[in-house]
Residue, then its C-alpha position, 0 to 999 in steps of 0.5 A: m500500500d502506497v502512503c503519501p508523505a505529509l505536506l510540510d507547512d512551507e509546502l502547503a503555504a506555497q500552494s495556490i488556488e484558482l476559482l473556476p469560471p461559472r458553469q455556463t462558461l464551462l459548457t462545451i458541445n461534443v460532437v462525434n462523427v461516426i461512419g459505418i460501411n458494410v460491403s458484401l459481394a456474392i458471386n455465382a458463376a452459374s455453371y455446372h456444379a457451381s457454388a456461390t461464395a460471399l464475402a462481407a466486410q465492415q468498417l467503423a470510423a469515429w473522430q472528434 
């Protein structure tokens, strides 16, 4: 278990504080753009004893 050392009086007196601005000033709007892309491809050669093969991929991107 870590124990924090006690502050000395000189260290405590050297500390300073700042008041935060009003809550209205701190309002921020956070918008995240998200794009999802789904792609699939199926091929059936339509020949004798043909089989259908399908491939699918998905990509998701997000940024601020």
